[in-house]
All heavy atoms as an XYZ file, in Angstrom:
678
protein
N     -13.129     -8.475     -5.392
C     -13.263     -9.292     -4.217
C     -14.568     -8.905     -3.516
O     -14.904     -7.732     -3.427
C     -12.065     -9.065     -3.291
C     -11.909    -10.140     -2.266
S     -10.441     -9.939     -1.196
C      -9.109    -10.177     -2.323
N     -15.266     -9.874     -3.012
C     -16.534     -9.597     -2.342
C     -16.321     -8.794     -1.065
O     -15.329     -8.939     -0.366
C     -17.236    -10.905     -2.010
C     -17.784    -11.600     -3.228
C     -18.711    -12.725     -2.899
N     -18.595    -13.207     -1.530
C     -18.746    -14.451     -1.176
N     -19.005    -15.352     -2.072
N     -18.649    -14.809      0.079
N     -17.296     -7.942     -0.764
C     -17.197     -7.056      0.392
C     -17.060     -7.829      1.700
O     -16.323     -7.419      2.591
C     -18.409     -6.136      0.444
C     -18.261     -5.055      1.482
C     -19.365     -4.029      1.420
O     -20.046     -3.926      0.396
O     -19.537     -3.340      2.428
N     -17.734     -8.961      1.827
C     -17.649     -9.744      3.069
C     -16.227    -10.264      3.291
O     -15.737    -10.275      4.425
C     -18.645    -10.902      3.053
O     -18.349    -11.804      2.005
N     -15.569    -10.651      2.224
C     -14.186    -11.128      2.332
C     -13.263     -9.972      2.694
O     -12.389    -10.100      3.553
C     -13.737    -11.819      1.027
C     -14.549    -13.094      0.800
C     -12.246    -12.126      1.055
C     -14.339    -13.746     -0.537
N     -13.480     -8.820      2.040
C     -12.676     -7.635      2.361
C     -12.840     -7.243      3.829
O     -11.858     -6.926      4.506
C     -13.078     -6.463      1.473
C     -12.635     -6.516      0.023
C     -13.239     -5.354     -0.754
C     -11.130     -6.498     -0.086
N     -14.066     -7.276      4.318
C     -14.312     -6.919      5.719
C     -13.636     -7.893      6.678
O     -13.086     -7.479      7.703
C     -15.819     -6.860      5.998
C     -16.467     -5.655      5.359
O     -15.817     -4.650      5.102
N     -17.757     -5.757      5.084
N     -13.653     -9.180      6.353
C     -12.985    -10.176      7.211
C     -11.475     -9.958      7.211
O     -10.824    -10.008      8.251
C     -13.334    -11.589      6.764
C     -14.749    -11.974      7.172
C     -15.190    -13.345      6.750
N     -14.178    -14.371      6.892
C     -14.123    -15.453      6.126
N     -15.013    -15.655      5.184
N     -13.188    -16.355      6.301
N     -10.905     -9.719      6.032
C      -9.462     -9.464      5.946
C      -9.079     -8.203      6.705
O      -8.094     -8.176      7.440
C      -9.030     -9.330      4.487
C      -8.799    -10.618      3.724
C      -8.613    -10.322      2.237
C      -7.605    -11.365      4.257
N      -9.871     -7.159      6.540
C      -9.594     -5.905      7.233
C      -9.700     -6.097      8.750
O      -8.882     -5.575      9.505
C     -10.537     -4.811      6.746
C     -10.307     -3.493      7.399
N      -9.102     -2.833      7.336
C     -11.114     -2.720      8.149
C      -9.179     -1.703      8.018
N     -10.397     -1.617      8.526
N     -10.677     -6.855      9.200
C     -10.812     -7.163     10.628
C      -9.591     -7.892     11.157
O      -9.098     -7.603     12.257
N      -9.078     -8.844     10.377
C      -7.872     -9.574     10.769
C      -6.688     -8.623     10.884
O      -5.910     -8.687     11.835
C      -7.585    -10.675      9.745
C      -6.312    -11.428     10.009
C      -6.278    -12.458     10.935
C      -5.133    -11.104      9.342
C      -5.109    -13.158     11.198
C      -3.959    -11.793      9.591
C      -3.956    -12.818     10.517
O      -2.788    -13.504     10.778
N      -6.562     -7.730      9.919
C      -5.471     -6.752      9.918
C      -5.526     -5.895     11.183
O      -4.521     -5.677     11.855
C      -5.533     -5.872      8.646
C      -4.647     -4.657      8.768
C      -5.153     -6.692      7.421
N      -6.715     -5.402     11.513
C      -6.863     -4.553     12.692
C      -6.555     -5.316     13.978
O      -5.970     -4.773     14.913
C      -8.287     -3.980     12.756
C      -8.640     -2.985     11.666
C     -10.104     -2.593     11.781
C      -7.744     -1.762     11.714
N      -6.921     -6.586     14.006
C      -6.697     -7.410     15.195
C      -5.219     -7.736     15.397
O      -4.708     -7.682     16.509
C      -7.500     -8.707     15.052
C      -7.401     -9.643     16.231
C      -8.184    -10.920     15.979
O      -9.362    -10.831     15.561
O      -7.611    -12.006     16.195
N      -4.502     -8.042     14.335
C      -3.107     -8.499     14.438
C      -2.101     -7.361     14.423
O      -1.096     -7.421     15.096
C      -2.784     -9.481     13.311
C      -3.627    -10.725     13.321
C      -3.435    -11.517     14.585
C      -4.318    -12.748     14.596
N      -4.251    -13.479     15.827
N      -2.324     -6.353     13.622
C      -1.478     -5.165     13.519
C       0.024     -5.449     13.558
O       0.688     -5.293     14.567
C      -1.836     -4.156     14.613
O      -1.167     -2.943     14.364
N       0.546     -5.883     12.429
C       1.986     -6.081     12.256
C       2.385     -5.403     10.957
O       1.534     -4.903     10.214
C       2.324     -7.574     12.191
O       1.839     -8.127     10.980
N       3.660     -5.382     10.666
C       4.110     -4.769      9.422
C       3.470     -5.471      8.221
O       3.026     -4.820      7.278
C       5.631     -4.826      9.339
C       6.202     -3.933      8.280
C       7.698     -3.758      8.421
O       8.360     -4.510      9.119
N       8.232     -2.763      7.759
N       3.390     -6.787      8.284
C       2.802     -7.548      7.178
C       1.319     -7.260      7.036
O       0.822     -7.023      5.927
C       3.016     -9.064      7.396
O       4.414     -9.310      7.504
C       2.435     -9.874      6.256
N       0.585     -7.248      8.145
C      -0.851     -6.996      8.037
C      -1.134     -5.558      7.602
O      -2.106     -5.308      6.899
C      -1.594     -7.306      9.353
O      -1.041     -6.536     10.416
C      -1.535     -8.786      9.688
N      -0.274     -4.623      7.978
C      -0.453     -3.243      7.504
C      -0.248     -3.158      5.994
O      -0.943     -2.411      5.306
C       0.484     -2.292      8.236
C       0.045     -2.068      9.659
O      -1.145     -1.954      9.938
N       0.982     -2.015     10.577
N       0.683     -3.938      5.467
C       0.873     -3.968      4.016
C      -0.349     -4.584      3.332
O      -0.769     -4.137      2.268
C       2.147     -4.722      3.662
C       3.398     -3.952      4.058
S       4.919     -4.834      3.722
C       4.983     -4.714      1.957
N      -0.941     -5.587      3.966
C      -2.167     -6.192      3.420
C      -3.280     -5.150      3.383
O      -4.020     -5.054      2.408
C      -2.585     -7.426      4.243
C      -1.586     -8.563      4.038
C      -4.001     -7.876      3.862
C      -1.754     -9.728      4.991
N      -3.397     -4.358      4.438
C      -4.419     -3.315      4.479
C      -4.217     -2.309      3.346
O      -5.171     -1.890      2.696
C      -4.382     -2.606      5.836
C      -5.767     -2.256      6.351
O      -6.750     -2.835      5.854
O      -5.858     -1.416      7.252
N      -2.974     -1.935      3.090
C      -2.691     -1.011      1.982
C      -3.100     -1.661      0.650
O      -3.711     -1.015     -0.199
C      -1.206     -0.596      1.974
C      -0.909      0.269      3.215
C      -0.847      0.149      0.695
C       0.549      0.557      3.443
N      -2.821     -2.942      0.502
C      -3.236     -3.653     -0.713
C      -4.751     -3.669     -0.869
O      -5.278     -3.453     -1.963
C      -2.725     -5.097     -0.690
C      -1.254     -5.295     -0.997
C      -0.820     -6.703     -0.632
C      -0.996     -5.018     -2.468
N      -5.463     -3.913      0.221
C      -6.922     -3.999      0.161
C      -7.561     -2.701     -0.306
O      -8.545     -2.720     -1.034
C      -7.484     -4.354      1.545
C      -7.244     -5.765      2.052
C      -7.748     -5.896      3.487
C      -7.928     -6.776      1.158
N      -7.015     -1.572      0.130
C      -7.680     -0.296     -0.113
C      -7.082      0.533     -1.244
O      -7.600      1.597     -1.561
C      -7.725      0.521      1.183
C      -8.634     -0.081      2.216
C      -8.113     -0.811      3.259
C     -10.003      0.057      2.107
C      -8.955     -1.379      4.208
C     -10.849     -0.509      3.045
C     -10.327     -1.239      4.103
N      -5.992      0.086     -1.867
C      -5.400      0.864     -2.959
C      -5.513      0.201     -4.324
O      -5.296      0.849     -5.336
C      -3.894      1.136     -2.720
O      -3.203     -0.111     -2.691
C      -3.665      1.929     -1.453
N      -5.791     -1.072     -4.367
C      -5.804     -1.836     -5.624
C      -4.426     -1.917     -6.269
O      -4.303     -2.212     -7.457
C      -6.810     -1.262     -6.638
C      -8.249     -1.493     -6.217
O      -8.500     -2.503     -5.538
O      -9.107     -0.673     -6.565
N      -3.382     -1.629     -5.509
C      -2.020     -1.772     -6.027
C      -1.680     -3.260     -6.131
O      -2.295     -4.107     -5.476
C      -1.028     -1.074     -5.102
N      -0.715     -3.573     -6.956
C      -0.259     -4.960     -7.095
C       0.609     -5.347     -5.896
O       1.271     -4.507     -5.298
C       0.565     -5.109     -8.374
C      -0.219     -4.872     -9.636
C       0.686     -5.046    -10.863
N      -0.045     -4.787    -12.065
C       0.015     -3.645    -12.750
N       0.796     -2.671    -12.345
N      -0.699     -3.481    -13.839
N       0.615     -6.621     -5.583
C       1.428     -7.130     -4.471
C       2.890     -6.751     -4.668
O       3.555     -6.281     -3.743
C       1.276     -8.668     -4.329
C       2.258     -9.216     -3.312
C      -0.148     -9.029     -3.943
N       3.391     -6.911     -5.873
C       4.797     -6.598     -6.143
C       5.086     -5.111     -5.971
O       6.183     -4.721     -5.591
C       5.197     -7.050     -7.541
O       4.430     -6.375     -8.518
N       4.090     -4.255     -6.230
C       4.285     -2.815     -6.079
C       4.405     -2.440     -4.601
O       5.291     -1.674     -4.221
C       3.123     -2.051     -6.713
C       3.081     -2.167     -8.219
C       1.826     -1.576     -8.836
O       0.816     -1.405     -8.129
O       1.873     -1.283    -10.046
N       3.538     -2.974     -3.772
C       3.572     -2.665     -2.337
C       4.744     -3.378     -1.670
O       5.462     -2.801     -0.859
C       2.245     -3.041     -1.660
C       1.084     -2.258     -2.276
C       2.317     -2.821     -0.147
C       1.210     -0.755     -2.208
N       4.976     -4.621     -2.033
C       6.092     -5.375     -1.461
C       7.447     -4.811     -1.839
O       8.421     -4.981     -1.119
N       7.502     -4.101     -2.960
C       8.765     -3.542     -3.436
C       9.010     -2.103     -3.016
O       9.953     -1.471     -3.474
N       8.147     -1.571     -2.146
C       8.329     -0.184     -1.711
C       9.600     -0.020     -0.890
O       9.957     -0.882     -0.099
C       7.137      0.270     -0.864
C       5.825      0.515     -1.590
C       4.735      0.833     -0.585
C       5.963      1.632     -2.605
N      10.249      1.108     -1.081
C      11.381      1.490     -0.254
C      10.914      2.614      0.653
O       9.893      3.260      0.389
C      12.537      1.959     -1.121
C      13.159      0.874     -1.972
C      12.742     -0.426     -2.085
C      14.277      0.996     -2.815
N      13.537     -1.098     -2.958
C      14.501     -0.255     -3.426
C      15.122      2.050     -3.138
C      15.527     -0.481     -4.316
C      16.150      1.826     -4.033
C      16.356      0.572     -4.604
N      11.635      2.884      1.702
C      11.261      3.933      2.647
C      11.007      5.253      1.947
O      10.025      5.945      2.238
C      12.363      4.102      3.716
O      12.596      2.842      4.327
C      11.979      5.108      4.751
N      11.851      5.603      0.983
C      11.706      6.893      0.307
C      10.513      6.937     -0.652
O      10.162      8.003     -1.162
C      12.987      7.290     -0.434
C      13.422      6.307     -1.483
C      14.452      5.297     -0.984
O      14.619      5.137      0.224
O      15.082      4.664     -1.845
N       9.853      5.791     -0.880
C       8.661      5.751     -1.733
C       7.386      6.093     -0.960
O       6.334      6.265     -1.556
C       8.481      4.357     -2.343
C       9.627      3.963     -3.252
O      10.276      4.859     -3.819
O       9.877      2.748     -3.390
N       7.474      6.147      0.361
C       6.310      6.428      1.206
C       6.451      7.852      1.740
O       7.307      8.136      2.568
C       6.202      5.415      2.365
C       4.965      5.688      3.200
C       6.195      3.986      1.832
N       5.629      8.752      1.231
C       5.711     10.166      1.586
C       4.506     10.542      2.439
O       3.408     10.755      1.930
C       5.775     11.020      0.326
C       6.942     10.663     -0.605
C       6.804     11.351     -1.937
C       8.254     11.023      0.049
N       4.722     10.607      3.751
C       3.631     10.870      4.692
C       3.548     12.328      5.114
O       2.500     12.781      5.571
C       3.793      9.983      5.930
C       3.784      8.476      5.657
C       4.092      7.711      6.926
C       2.453      8.049      5.073
N       4.637     13.056      4.974
C       4.683     14.447      5.441
C       4.489     15.437      4.309
O       5.125     16.477      4.264
C       6.022     14.710      6.156
C       6.313     13.783      7.325
C       5.282     13.883      8.431
O       4.768     14.994      8.678
O       4.977     12.852      9.045
N       3.599     15.129      3.385
C       3.293     16.027      2.271
C       1.843     16.478      2.387
O       1.085     15.951      3.202
C       3.503     15.312      0.919
O       2.638     14.180      0.860
C       4.940     14.864      0.740
N       1.463     17.453      1.566
C       0.081     17.940      1.613
C      -0.910     16.799      1.408
O      -1.922     16.698      2.094
C      -0.135     19.023      0.554
C      -1.496     19.658      0.630
C      -1.668     20.797     -0.358
O      -0.659     21.380     -0.811
O      -2.819     21.103     -0.671
N      -0.608     15.941      0.436
C      -1.404     14.729      0.213
C      -0.462     13.539      0.390
O       0.349     13.254     -0.497
C      -2.023     14.710     -1.208
C      -2.787     13.415     -1.432
C      -2.912     15.916     -1.433
N      -0.521     12.852      1.550
C       0.352     11.700      1.755
C       0.116     10.670      0.644
O      -1.020     10.454      0.213
C      -0.097     11.151      3.111
C      -0.752     12.302      3.789
C      -1.392     13.094      2.690
N       1.205     10.069      0.174
C       1.080      9.118     -0.927
C       2.285      8.187     -0.984
O       3.286      8.411     -0.318
C       0.932      9.855     -2.258
C       2.095     10.738     -2.602
N       2.267     11.987     -2.043
C       3.145     10.556     -3.434
C       3.372     12.530     -2.522
N       3.915     11.677     -3.377
N       2.134      7.145     -1.785
C       3.264      6.269     -2.109
C       3.545      6.447     -3.596
O       2.646      6.773     -4.376
C       3.005      4.787     -1.760
C       1.742      4.258     -2.422
C       2.964      4.583     -0.272
C       1.493      2.790     -2.186
N       4.797      6.262     -3.950
C       5.206      6.382     -5.348
C       5.559      4.994     -5.855
O       6.426      4.313     -5.293
C       6.417      7.316     -5.505
C       6.076      8.706     -4.958
C       6.854      7.390     -6.960
C       7.260      9.643     -4.898
N       4.872      4.586     -6.891
C       5.145      3.309     -7.551
C       5.985      3.637     -8.781
O       5.527      4.349     -9.681
C       3.845      2.606     -7.988
C       2.841      2.470     -6.840
C       4.149      1.266     -8.647
C       3.268      1.593     -5.699
N       7.218      3.170     -8.801
C       8.082      3.437     -9.953
C       9.108      2.322    -10.089
O       9.321      1.534     -9.178
C       8.763      4.802     -9.823
C       9.611      4.941     -8.587
N      10.963      4.729     -8.587
C       9.279      5.261     -7.316
C      11.433      4.913     -7.361
N      10.434      5.237     -6.573
N       9.727      2.280    -11.241
C      10.736      1.260    -11.517
C      11.984      1.532    -10.695
O      12.377      2.682    -10.488
C      11.074      1.273    -13.008
C      11.821      0.043    -13.447
C      11.830     -0.107    -14.944
O      10.790     -0.487    -15.507
O      12.879      0.179    -15.537
N      12.589      0.467    -10.211
C      13.810      0.571     -9.414
C      14.891     -0.287    -10.053
O      14.618     -1.083    -10.943
C      13.539      0.110     -7.988
C      12.501      0.961     -7.281
C      12.171      0.363     -5.921
C      11.041      1.085     -5.278
N       9.737      0.844     -5.877
N      16.076     -0.138     -9.548
C      17.211     -0.869    -10.098
C      16.945     -2.377    -10.155
O      17.194     -3.017    -11.162
C      18.465     -0.591     -9.257
C      19.747     -1.247     -9.723
C      20.126     -0.738    -11.113
C      20.874     -0.962     -8.747
N      16.399     -2.941     -9.076
C      16.184     -4.386     -9.020
C      14.730     -4.793     -9.253
O      14.394     -5.954     -9.144
C      16.636     -4.922     -7.659
C      18.109     -4.709     -7.346
C      18.419     -5.160     -5.929
C      18.985     -5.455     -8.345
N      13.865     -3.842     -9.576
C      12.458     -4.158     -9.757
C      11.890     -3.428    -10.958
O      11.961     -2.221    -11.042
C      11.662     -3.769     -8.512
C      10.225     -4.209     -8.587
C       9.422     -3.493     -7.529
C       7.960     -3.697     -7.735
N       7.482     -3.324     -9.041
N      11.333     -4.175    -11.875
C      10.732     -3.577    -13.060
C       9.222     -3.545    -12.885
O       8.637     -4.381    -12.230
C      11.090     -4.405    -14.294
C      12.606     -4.572    -14.428
C      12.982     -5.158    -15.714
N      13.097     -4.030    -16.635
C      13.066     -4.142    -17.940
N      12.934     -5.302    -18.490
N      13.184     -3.083    -18.704
N       8.594     -2.571    -13.492
C       7.139     -2.480    -13.486
C       6.577     -3.289    -14.638
O       7.267     -3.607    -15.603
C       6.698     -1.022    -13.612
C       7.050     -0.116    -12.445
C       6.625      1.315    -12.745
C       6.389     -0.598    -11.173
N       5.293     -3.601    -14.541
C       4.637     -4.381    -15.584
C       4.675     -3.634    -16.920
O       4.964     -4.213    -17.954
C       3.199     -4.674    -15.158
C       2.510     -5.683    -16.013
C       1.178     -6.070    -15.398
C       0.509     -7.134    -16.232
N      -0.755     -7.560    -15.637
N       4.402     -2.339    -16.887
C       4.492     -1.506    -18.081
C       5.076     -0.153    -17.681
O       5.055      0.217    -16.510
C       3.096     -1.249    -18.713
O       2.326     -0.445    -17.833
C       2.365     -2.538    -19.016
N       5.560      0.603    -18.646
C       6.100      1.931    -18.345
C       5.016      2.846    -17.783
O       5.275      3.702    -16.961
C       6.729      2.544    -19.596
C       8.023      1.862    -19.989
C       8.720      2.650    -21.074
C       9.940      1.925    -21.576
N      11.068      1.989    -20.716
N       3.772      2.640    -18.207
C       2.661      3.454    -17.715
C       2.277      3.096    -16.277
O       1.452      3.763    -15.679
C       1.457      3.283    -18.633
N       2.880      2.052    -15.713
C       2.550      1.633    -14.357
C       3.129      2.552    -13.290
O       2.774      2.448    -12.122
C       3.059      0.204    -14.108
O       2.379     -0.711    -14.927
N       4.018      3.452    -13.671
C       4.596      4.393    -12.716
C       3.525      5.409    -12.330
O       2.930      6.045    -13.197
C       5.794      5.095    -13.346
O       6.378      5.970    -12.430
N       3.248      5.524    -11.021
C       2.198      6.436    -10.584
C       2.288      6.704     -9.083
O       3.054      6.060     -8.376
C       0.817      5.888    -10.940
C       0.500      4.569    -10.298
N       1.034      3.379    -10.723
C      -0.281      4.263     -9.252
C       0.581      2.391     -9.970
N      -0.220      2.908     -9.062
N       1.496      7.667     -8.620
C       1.391      7.980     -7.201
C       0.056      7.453     -6.696
O      -0.954      7.535     -7.397
C       1.453      9.489     -6.966
C       2.787     10.092     -7.328
C       2.761     11.585     -7.106
C       4.097     12.200     -7.513
N       4.091     13.655     -7.362
N       0.071      6.918     -5.483
C      -1.151      6.404     -4.868
C      -1.398      7.202     -3.588
O      -0.606      7.127     -2.647
C      -1.022      4.899     -4.532
C      -2.275      4.387     -3.855
C      -0.706      4.089     -5.783
N      -2.477      7.991     -3.551
C      -2.752      8.765     -2.342
C      -3.094      7.852     -1.173
O      -3.710      6.798     -1.348
C      -3.954      9.635     -2.736
C      -4.533      9.023     -3.948
C      -3.474      8.191     -4.592
N      -2.675      8.258     -0.001
C      -2.960      7.505      1.216
C      -3.983      8.283      2.038
O      -3.698      9.368      2.529
C      -1.673      7.302      2.017
C      -0.585      6.497      1.331
C       0.711      6.572      2.111
C      -1.020      5.051      1.147
N      -5.164      7.711      2.170
C      -6.222      8.333      2.963
C      -6.901      7.254      3.803
O      -6.820      6.071      3.486
C      -7.280      9.044      2.072
C      -6.679     10.207      1.321
C      -7.914      8.072      1.104
N      -7.540      7.665      4.856
C      -8.306      6.717      5.679
C      -7.450      5.571      6.179
O      -6.389      5.757      6.775
N      -7.926      4.357      5.912
C      -7.252      3.143      6.400
C      -5.838      2.986      5.850
O      -4.943      2.517      6.537
C      -8.074      1.903      6.049
C      -9.437      1.854      6.700
C      -9.387      1.772      8.207
O      -8.414      1.238      8.761
O     -10.329      2.264      8.845
N      -5.627      3.392      4.589
C      -4.288      3.242      4.014
C      -3.285      4.174      4.687
O      -2.138      3.798      4.888
C      -4.284      3.495      2.489
O      -4.786      4.798      2.211
C      -5.097      2.466      1.761
N      -3.726      5.361      5.059
C      -2.836      6.297      5.753
C      -2.498      5.774      7.135
O      -1.339      5.821      7.558
C      -3.480      7.689      5.836
C      -2.647      8.773      6.498
C      -1.282      8.921      5.835
C      -3.405     10.096      6.486
N      -3.484      5.240      7.844
C      -3.220      4.653      9.166
C      -2.245      3.481      9.056
O      -1.315      3.361      9.858
C      -4.528      4.177      9.796
C      -5.530      5.259     10.170
C      -6.849      4.618     10.633
C      -4.976      6.155     11.246
N      -2.434      2.633      8.055
C      -1.557      1.478      7.867
C      -0.146      1.912      7.503
O       0.833      1.370      8.017
C      -2.126      0.555      6.786
N      -0.010      2.902      6.636
C       1.321      3.394      6.238
C       2.041      4.023      7.418
O       3.251      3.845      7.580
C       1.194      4.384      5.086
N       1.325      4.745      8.256
C       1.934      5.347      9.442
C       2.409      4.292     10.422
O       3.343      4.526     11.187
C       0.954      6.299     10.143
C       0.993      7.677      9.536
O       2.048      8.264      9.393
N      -0.169      8.190      9.181
N       1.780      3.125     10.409
C       2.136      2.066     11.344
C       3.302      1.211     10.848
O       3.829      0.401     11.595
C       0.926      1.173     11.607
N       3.716      1.392      9.593
C       4.836      0.582      9.062
C       6.132      0.969      9.710
O       6.395      2.036     10.118
C       4.948      0.760      7.544
C       3.854      0.104      6.718
C       4.040      0.436      5.247
C       3.853     -1.386      6.909
């Protein structure tokens, strides 16, 4: 995505600041798939660890694209601020 579009989207997120816009901000800065971020559960967001992160893994009602898709995504900068605001 072009940087100008990313900057406009990020500006909108900062201006509106809702649960949905915070999820958009996490999408913009992590390159995670929409289904991965939209399918997060509370226990998948670990903010009180040495390196705050989200865990992307298969769940009972949600399958990953591939088995190798299971991973941890560190939360830093804008993504950490957005995750804290959820």
